[in-house]
N, CA and C of each residue as an Amber inpcrd file, in Angstrom:
protein
   444
 -26.3850000 -12.2990000 -44.7680000 -26.4860000 -11.2590000 -43.6000000
 -26.8390000 -12.3750000 -42.1690000 -27.1820000 -13.4770000 -42.0540000
 -27.2180000 -14.5610000 -40.8600000 -25.6720000 -15.1480000 -41.0950000
 -24.8830000 -14.8740000 -42.0600000 -23.4860000 -15.6780000 -41.7360000
 -22.4850000 -14.2880000 -40.5380000 -22.9640000 -13.3050000 -40.7860000
 -22.5680000 -12.2360000 -40.3190000 -22.9360000 -11.8820000 -38.7710000
 -24.0730000 -12.1020000 -38.7910000 -25.0080000 -12.6040000 -37.4110000
 -23.7420000 -13.8350000 -36.5790000 -24.0090000 -15.0160000 -36.9550000
 -23.2830000 -16.1060000 -36.7740000 -21.9220000 -15.9060000 -36.7160000
 -21.5130000 -15.2720000 -37.5120000 -19.8180000 -14.6630000 -36.9310000
 -19.6930000 -13.8260000 -36.2990000 -20.5740000 -13.0330000 -35.5410000
 -20.4390000 -12.5030000 -34.2120000 -21.3730000 -13.0330000 -33.1870000
 -21.8520000 -14.3220000 -33.4280000 -22.3140000 -15.1610000 -32.4170000
 -20.7420000 -16.3410000 -32.0060000 -20.1800000 -16.4490000 -32.6310000
 -19.2610000 -17.2090000 -32.4780000 -17.5350000 -16.6480000 -32.3610000
 -17.3410000 -15.4350000 -32.4330000 -16.5440000 -14.2570000 -31.9490000
 -16.6260000 -14.1160000 -30.3710000 -17.9480000 -14.2920000 -29.4920000
 -18.3100000 -13.7360000 -28.2840000 -18.1010000 -15.2020000 -27.9450000
 -18.5880000 -16.5350000 -28.0670000 -18.3090000 -17.3580000 -27.8130000
 -17.0610000 -17.9190000 -27.6210000 -15.7710000 -17.4790000 -28.8150000
 -14.7990000 -17.2490000 -28.4780000 -14.5210000 -16.6570000 -27.4240000
 -14.8050000 -15.4730000 -27.6400000 -14.4180000 -14.4690000 -26.0650000
 -14.0530000 -14.5770000 -24.8880000 -15.9900000 -14.8430000 -24.8220000
 -16.1080000 -15.8840000 -23.5310000 -15.2500000 -16.9730000 -22.7340000
 -14.6950000 -17.6570000 -23.5380000 -14.3650000 -18.8920000 -22.9090000
 -13.1100000 -18.7110000 -22.9470000 -12.1680000 -17.3500000 -23.4010000
 -10.9430000 -17.2780000 -23.7130000 -10.7000000 -16.1900000 -22.2450000
 -11.1830000 -15.8370000 -22.0130000 -11.3470000 -14.5760000 -20.6400000
 -12.1130000 -14.6920000 -20.1230000 -13.7690000 -14.8120000 -20.1620000
 -14.5220000 -14.7420000 -18.5780000 -14.5520000 -16.0530000 -18.4460000
 -14.6760000 -17.3320000 -18.9670000 -14.4220000 -18.5830000 -18.1270000
 -13.0230000 -18.2420000 -17.1270000 -11.9350000 -18.1130000 -17.5290000
 -11.3990000 -18.3040000 -16.8110000 -11.4280000 -16.9150000 -15.4010000
 -11.4830000 -16.1720000 -15.3740000 -12.2580000 -15.5960000 -14.4580000
 -13.2100000 -15.5080000 -13.3540000 -13.7770000 -16.4080000 -14.2160000
 -15.0590000 -17.4470000 -13.1820000 -14.2070000 -18.1480000 -12.2490000
 -13.1360000 -19.0670000 -12.8600000 -13.1360000 -19.8670000 -12.6350000
 -12.1210000 -19.6440000 -11.3610000 -11.4670000 -18.4190000 -11.5720000
 -10.7770000 -17.6970000 -10.7080000 -11.6140000 -17.3310000  -9.6270000
 -13.2180000 -16.6230000  -9.5720000 -13.7510000 -16.5320000  -8.0290000
 -13.9420000 -17.9570000  -7.6300000 -14.2510000 -18.6570000  -8.6260000
 -14.7020000 -19.4650000  -8.2010000 -13.5050000 -20.7310000  -7.3320000
 -12.4930000 -20.0930000  -7.4590000 -11.3500000 -20.8170000  -6.1220000
 -10.9530000 -19.8060000  -5.2270000 -11.2360000 -18.7130000  -5.9300000
 -11.1670000 -17.4200000  -4.6010000 -11.4300000 -17.4640000  -3.3410000
 -12.6310000 -17.5850000  -3.7770000 -14.4030000 -17.6570000  -3.1230000
 -14.2910000 -18.4700000  -1.4330000 -13.8620000 -19.4920000  -1.7740000
 -13.8460000 -21.0680000  -0.3920000 -12.6110000 -20.8970000   0.3860000
 -11.9910000 -20.6510000  -0.4430000 -10.3100000 -20.7020000   0.3020000
 -10.2360000 -19.4400000   0.7040000 -10.8990000 -18.3310000   0.5750000
 -11.1400000 -16.6230000   1.4820000 -11.6500000 -17.2950000   2.8960000
 -12.6770000 -18.2680000   2.4610000 -13.7050000 -18.6180000   4.1010000
 -13.1540000 -19.7980000   4.2930000 -11.9530000 -20.7580000   3.6720000
 -11.8360000 -21.5880000   4.5900000 -10.4840000 -20.9370000   5.5680000
  -9.6180000 -20.3110000   4.3700000  -8.4590000 -19.9120000   5.3450000
  -9.0970000 -18.7690000   6.6460000  -9.6880000 -17.5250000   6.8930000
  -9.9780000 -17.1840000   7.6850000 -10.7170000 -18.0280000   8.8740000
 -11.5730000 -19.4790000   8.7490000 -11.6630000 -20.2500000   9.5420000
 -10.4510000 -20.7840000  10.1880000  -9.5550000 -21.1180000   9.6990000
  -8.0840000 -21.7800000  10.2640000  -8.0520000 -20.5970000  10.9330000
  -7.8130000 -19.3640000  10.4610000  -6.9370000 -18.3890000  12.0340000
  -7.6070000 -18.1850000  12.7460000  -8.8850000 -18.6010000  12.3290000
  -9.9910000 -18.3560000  13.5060000  -9.4700000 -19.6080000  14.9740000
  -9.0200000 -20.0250000  13.7390000  -9.0260000 -21.7440000  15.0140000
  -7.2900000 -21.6420000  15.4010000  -6.2700000 -21.0430000  14.8350000
  -5.1090000 -21.1360000  15.3900000  -5.2130000 -19.9340000  16.2640000
  -6.1440000 -19.0450000  16.1910000  -5.9820000 -17.6230000  17.0770000
  -5.8580000 -17.9000000  18.9180000  -6.8590000 -18.8620000  19.1840000
  -7.4410000 -19.4170000  19.9440000  -7.5520000 -20.5540000  19.9460000
  -5.9880000 -21.4400000  20.7440000  -6.0270000 -23.4330000  20.6290000
  -6.7720000 -23.8490000  21.3200000  -6.7910000 -23.2620000  22.4070000
  -8.1780000 -24.1490000  23.7020000  -9.5210000 -23.6570000  22.9460000
  -9.5380000 -23.1720000  22.5430000 -10.6860000 -23.1850000  22.2030000
 -11.5340000 -24.1230000  21.2560000 -10.1490000 -23.9070000  20.1380000
 -10.4780000 -24.7920000  19.2310000 -10.4740000 -26.1800000  19.9270000
  -9.7690000 -26.9260000  20.4360000  -9.4380000 -28.1770000  20.9980000
 -11.1870000 -28.4680000  21.5390000 -11.4920000 -27.2010000  22.7000000
 -12.9950000 -27.7160000  23.5500000 -14.1850000 -27.6480000  22.4080000
 -13.7520000 -27.0520000  21.2040000 -15.0330000 -27.2970000  20.1690000
 -14.9250000 -28.2500000  20.2710000 -13.5140000 -29.2650000  19.4900000
 -13.6490000 -30.4960000  18.7790000 -13.8810000 -31.5010000  19.6270000
 -13.7380000 -31.2070000  20.8700000 -14.2780000 -32.3380000  21.7420000
 -15.2320000 -31.8610000  22.4200000 -16.4700000 -30.7170000  22.2930000
 -17.3060000 -30.7760000  22.5040000 -18.5880000 -31.0740000  21.4880000
 -17.9000000 -29.4520000  20.4600000 -19.1350000 -29.6280000  19.6210000
 -19.3600000 -30.2770000  18.6040000 -18.4410000 -30.6470000  17.9330000
 -18.0960000 -31.0410000  16.8130000 -18.0690000 -32.3580000  16.7100000
 -18.5810000 -33.0360000  16.4730000 -18.3810000 -34.4180000  15.9170000
 -18.3240000 -35.2430000  15.1870000 -17.0270000 -35.0590000  14.6220000
 -15.9180000 -35.6530000  14.0420000 -15.5470000 -36.8300000  14.1180000
 -16.6220000 -37.8010000  13.0670000 -16.3010000 -39.2180000  13.3910000
 -15.0420000 -40.0120000  13.1910000 -14.8410000 -40.7370000  14.1100000
 -13.3720000 -42.1150000  13.5450000 -11.9340000 -41.6470000  13.9170000
 -11.9880000 -40.0420000  14.5010000 -10.9210000 -40.0870000  14.5020000
 -10.6630000 -39.2030000  16.2940000  -9.7870000 -38.9110000  16.8640000
  -9.5780000 -38.2630000  18.4760000 -10.0630000 -36.8940000  17.7360000
 -10.2170000 -36.3810000  19.0500000 -10.8230000 -34.9460000  18.7070000
  -9.7650000 -33.8140000  18.0690000  -7.9030000 -34.4250000  18.5270000
  -7.4240000 -33.5480000  18.8360000  -6.7020000 -34.0820000  17.6170000
  -6.6520000 -35.2800000  16.8170000  -6.6020000 -34.8510000  15.4760000
  -7.3480000 -34.3780000  14.5980000  -8.4550000 -34.6470000  14.5190000
  -9.4480000 -34.1670000  14.2410000  -8.6600000 -32.3140000  14.2390000
  -8.9810000 -31.7670000  15.1580000  -8.3870000 -30.3420000  15.0120000
  -7.3800000 -29.9070000  14.4940000  -6.0490000 -30.7200000  14.6690000
  -4.6230000 -30.6360000  14.3920000  -5.1040000 -30.4630000  12.1330000
  -5.9900000 -31.5410000  11.9960000  -5.9220000 -32.1150000  11.0010000
  -6.7530000 -30.6770000   9.7930000  -7.5860000 -30.6530000  10.8960000
  -8.9810000 -29.4630000  10.4960000  -8.3080000 -28.3040000  10.2360000
  -7.5610000 -27.4140000  11.3420000  -6.5800000 -26.2220000  11.3170000
  -5.6350000 -26.2490000   9.9250000  -5.0180000 -27.4690000   9.9490000
  -4.1540000 -27.6160000   9.0280000  -4.6550000 -27.3230000   7.3500000
  -5.3530000 -28.1720000   7.0290000  -6.1940000 -28.6710000   6.0240000
  -6.7800000 -27.0840000   5.5800000  -7.1360000 -26.2010000   6.2110000
  -8.0860000 -25.0460000   6.6100000  -6.7620000 -23.9350000   6.1390000
  -5.6900000 -23.7880000   6.8470000  -4.2210000 -23.3380000   6.2720000
  -3.4140000 -23.4510000   5.4150000  -3.6200000 -24.5510000   4.9950000
  -2.5170000 -24.8220000   3.7010000  -3.1220000 -25.0520000   2.6790000
  -4.5410000 -25.4840000   2.3030000  -4.8230000 -25.7160000   1.0660000
  -5.3760000 -24.2560000   0.4400000  -5.8970000 -23.4240000   1.0370000
  -5.9670000 -22.7720000   0.1870000  -5.7900000 -21.3090000  -0.2620000
  -4.3850000 -21.0620000   0.0850000  -2.9130000 -20.4810000  -0.6740000
  -3.0490000 -21.6450000  -1.8670000  -2.8330000 -22.7400000  -1.9090000
  -2.9450000 -23.6520000  -3.0850000  -3.7990000 -23.0130000  -4.3870000
  -4.8230000 -23.5150000  -3.8590000  -6.2330000 -23.2490000  -4.6240000
  -6.1040000 -21.4330000  -5.0660000  -5.7340000 -20.4310000  -4.1340000
  -6.1530000 -19.3650000  -4.2850000  -4.8790000 -19.3500000  -5.7490000
  -3.3530000 -19.3830000  -5.5020000  -2.6310000 -19.7100000  -7.0550000
  -2.7100000 -20.8770000  -8.5370000  -3.9200000 -22.2430000  -7.4810000
  -4.1890000 -22.8130000  -8.6490000  -2.7610000 -23.3090000  -8.5690000
  -2.7940000 -23.8170000  -8.5770000  -1.1930000 -24.8870000  -8.1500000
  -1.8980000 -26.1500000  -7.7190000  -2.1310000 -27.5490000  -8.1320000
  -2.3680000 -28.4520000  -7.6120000  -4.2140000 -28.9880000  -7.2990000
  -4.6350000 -28.0730000  -8.2960000  -5.7500000 -27.3490000  -7.9240000
  -7.2310000 -28.8070000  -7.6880000  -7.1300000 -29.1080000  -8.5790000
  -8.1770000 -30.5650000  -8.7990000  -8.0710000 -30.8820000  -7.5920000
  -6.8680000 -31.6630000  -7.2840000  -6.7420000 -32.3570000  -5.8060000
  -7.4050000 -31.7160000  -4.4120000  -6.5870000 -30.0370000  -4.9730000
  -6.9410000 -29.3100000  -3.5890000  -8.7340000 -28.9530000  -3.2640000
  -9.1970000 -28.8470000  -4.3850000 -10.3950000 -28.5830000  -4.5750000
 -11.0920000 -29.5350000  -4.2400000 -10.9540000 -31.4560000  -4.3280000
 -11.4560000 -32.1370000  -4.1380000 -11.8660000 -32.3080000  -2.5600000
 -10.5880000 -32.4190000  -1.9150000  -9.8790000 -32.5860000  -0.3150000
 -10.6930000 -31.2710000   0.3890000 -11.0550000 -30.1590000  -0.1310000
 -11.9260000 -29.4080000   0.1620000 -13.0930000 -29.1270000   0.2360000
 -13.8330000 -29.6040000  -1.2060000 -14.7130000 -30.1930000  -1.5020000
 -15.0900000 -31.4740000   0.1110000 -14.2710000 -32.4380000   0.4560000
 -14.4360000 -33.2690000   1.4310000 -14.6580000 -32.8310000   2.3530000
 -13.8530000 -31.9330000   2.8120000 -13.6630000 -31.4410000   3.7390000
 -14.3490000 -30.6200000   4.6250000 -15.1140000 -30.0630000   3.1970000
 -16.7790000 -29.3900000   3.4550000 -18.2550000 -30.3690000   3.8010000
 -18.2610000 -31.6210000   3.8120000 -19.3310000 -32.8870000   3.5000000
 -18.9030000 -33.0470000   4.5890000 -18.1520000 -33.1710000   5.4930000
 -17.7990000 -33.2090000   6.7780000 -17.5660000 -32.4030000   8.3170000
 -17.0460000 -31.0760000   7.9540000 -18.0630000 -30.0520000   8.6430000
 -19.4990000 -29.8090000   8.5180000 -20.4390000 -30.3930000   7.6160000
 -21.7930000 -30.0320000   7.7260000 -22.1230000 -31.4060000   8.2550000
 -21.4020000 -32.1840000   7.8770000 -21.7020000 -33.4180000   8.7000000
 -21.7600000 -33.7480000  10.5540000 -20.1890000 -32.9480000  10.6970000
 -19.9700000 -33.0030000  12.2100000 -20.0350000 -32.1770000  12.9150000
 -20.6760000 -30.9850000  12.2110000 -21.2920000 -29.8830000  13.5000000
 -22.9820000 -29.9500000  13.1400000 -23.6710000 -29.9500000  14.1250000
 -24.9530000 -30.1360000  13.7080000 -26.0290000 -28.6960000  13.1960000
 -24.6590000 -27.7660000  14.1620000 -25.3090000 -26.8220000  14.1080000
 -25.2800000 -25.5920000  12.5480000 -24.5500000 -26.3920000  11.9630000
 -24.6510000 -25.9310000  10.7360000 -25.8460000 -26.0570000   9.9530000
 -26.7070000 -27.2800000  10.1500000 -28.5020000 -27.2810000   9.4580000
 -28.8020000 -26.1640000   9.2270000 -28.6840000 -25.2980000  10.2870000
 -29.3030000 -24.2410000  10.6990000 -28.7050000 -22.7110000  10.7890000
 -27.8360000 -22.7640000  10.9890000 -26.6820000 -21.7450000  10.6870000
 -25.9460000 -21.6770000   9.9990000 -25.8410000 -20.8620000   8.4510000
 -24.7260000 -21.0780000   7.9460000 -24.9900000 -22.5140000   6.7390000
 -26.1640000 -23.0240000   7.1940000 -26.0080000 -24.1040000   5.8850000
 -25.7460000 -23.9020000   4.7150000 -26.4920000 -22.1730000   4.1690000
 -26.0760000 -22.0820000   2.5480000 -25.0190000 -21.6550000   2.3230000
 -23.9350000 -21.3780000   2.5050000 -23.1640000 -20.3530000   2.3540000
 -22.0230000 -22.4220000   1.9550000 -22.2240000 -23.4080000   3.0640000
 -21.2700000 -24.4570000   2.4700000 -21.6370000 -25.2380000   1.6820000
 -23.2160000 -24.4480000   1.2380000 -23.6050000 -25.3560000   0.1190000
 -22.8620000 -24.6100000  -1.4000000 -22.5450000 -23.2470000  -1.4850000
 -21.6290000 -22.3220000  -2.2630000 -20.6540000 -22.9620000  -2.7500000
 -19.9560000 -22.3140000  -1.4570000 -18.5240000 -23.1650000  -1.1560000
 -17.8500000 -25.1490000  -1.7280000 -19.3060000 -25.6810000  -1.5010000
 -19.3600000 -26.9500000  -1.8150000 -19.3740000 -27.4520000  -3.4760000
 -20.2920000 -26.0630000  -3.8100000 -20.8110000 -26.4430000  -5.2920000
 -19.7850000 -25.8580000  -6.1770000 -18.8250000 -24.1870000  -5.5570000
 -18.0650000 -24.0410000  -6.3340000 -16.1570000 -24.8070000  -6.3620000
 -16.6850000 -25.3570000  -5.2790000 -15.3690000 -26.5910000  -5.3360000
 -15.4330000 -27.4880000  -6.2740000 -16.7240000 -27.9170000  -6.4150000
 -17.2740000 -29.1260000  -7.4050000 -16.4520000 -28.6620000  -8.5020000
 -17.6010000 -27.6460000  -8.8510000 -17.1180000 -27.0710000 -10.7570000
 -15.6350000 -26.7950000 -10.7370000 -14.6610000 -26.3860000  -9.7730000
 -12.9420000 -26.4820000 -10.1030000 -12.6250000 -27.5510000 -10.1150000
 -13.3830000 -28.5910000  -9.1490000 -13.0270000 -29.8990000  -9.7120000
 -13.1310000 -30.7320000 -10.9270000 -14.5480000 -30.1140000 -11.6400000
 -14.7040000 -30.6970000 -13.0720000 -14.1360000 -30.1760000 -13.6810000
 -14.2300000 -29.0050000 -13.8800000 -13.8300000 -27.9510000 -14.7180000
 -12.4350000 -27.6320000 -14.8390000 -11.5460000 -27.5670000 -14.0510000
  -9.6920000 -27.2850000 -13.4260000  -9.9750000 -26.0790000 -13.1340000
  -8.4350000 -25.6710000 -13.3900000  -8.2820000 -23.8490000 -12.4640000
  -8.6810000 -23.0740000 -14.2030000  -8.3510000 -23.5640000 -14.4160000
  -8.9940000 -22.5260000 -16.1470000  -6.9660000 -21.9000000 -16.2610000
  -7.3650000 -21.0410000 -16.9760000  -6.2310000 -20.0060000 -17.3620000
  -5.1000000 -19.2640000 -16.5100000  -6.0310000 -18.8210000 -15.7280000
  -4.8770000 -17.9920000 -14.6050000  -5.1060000 -19.0380000 -13.7520000
  -4.1930000 -19.4400000 -13.6670000  -3.7900000 -20.5670000 -12.1590000
  -2.2510000 -21.3260000 -12.9690000  -1.1230000 -21.4110000 -11.9020000
  -0.0370000 -21.6250000 -12.2850000  -0.1820000 -23.2430000 -12.7960000
  -1.3610000 -23.9070000 -12.4470000  -1.5680000 -25.6170000 -13.4920000
  -1.3480000 -25.1200000 -14.6900000  -2.0320000 -24.1960000 -15.4190000
  -2.5970000 -23.9930000 -16.5720000  -0.9900000 -23.7370000 -16.7530000
  -0.4500000 -22.2350000 -16.3640000   1.3570000 -22.4460000 -16.9540000
   2.5260000 -23.4260000 -16.9870000   2.4160000 -24.3190000 -15.9070000
   3.0070000 -25.4740000 -15.6020000   2.9570000 -26.3370000 -16.5730000
   1.4340000 -26.3570000 -16.7610000   1.5810000 -27.3450000 -18.3150000
   1.5070000 -26.8180000 -19.8770000   1.5330000 -25.9430000 -19.6420000
   1.9350000 -25.0660000 -20.8870000   3.8270000 -25.1010000 -21.0830000
   4.6790000 -24.7700000 -20.1690000   5.5750000 -25.0990000 -20.0770000
   6.0200000 -26.5130000 -19.7630000   5.4550000 -26.9530000 -19.4260000
   5.8310000 -28.8930000 -19.3080000   5.4180000 -28.9760000 -21.0230000
   4.5580000 -28.8210000 -21.8070000   4.5730000 -29.2210000 -23.2800000
   5.6690000 -28.8600000 -23.8300000   6.0920000 -28.1520000 -23.6520000
   6.8990000 -26.6940000 -24.9480000   8.3220000 -27.9670000 -24.7880000
């Protein structure tokens, strides 16, 4: 009887690792990617406002506001598609994780409004950095292909 219970438990664990974990990791990639990509689209839609915000509102350290605007917008538009596809996933997640930290530090208003969202995205990105993209990613298939 106990062997039967343990056998079914082992089967459930294997099933969750095979199918549920990859789906969770896919969700962990998609949610922050959508948020960052939408932010990038907002920035590029009205570039004058974006430059104004980077000059007056955001306090990005060490670099001129124009560079920060171009760099931030580029990161928000170029990296999320890679994250959704699961291509160069750990590096992409790490860059977006660090970018998220810089966003929180450089925009003090986030401490009052929206800080929870940034905590959630940061946690999701950190999980992907530590666990990898999972089976539902191009990284997984490319790695499988190159091992043959």
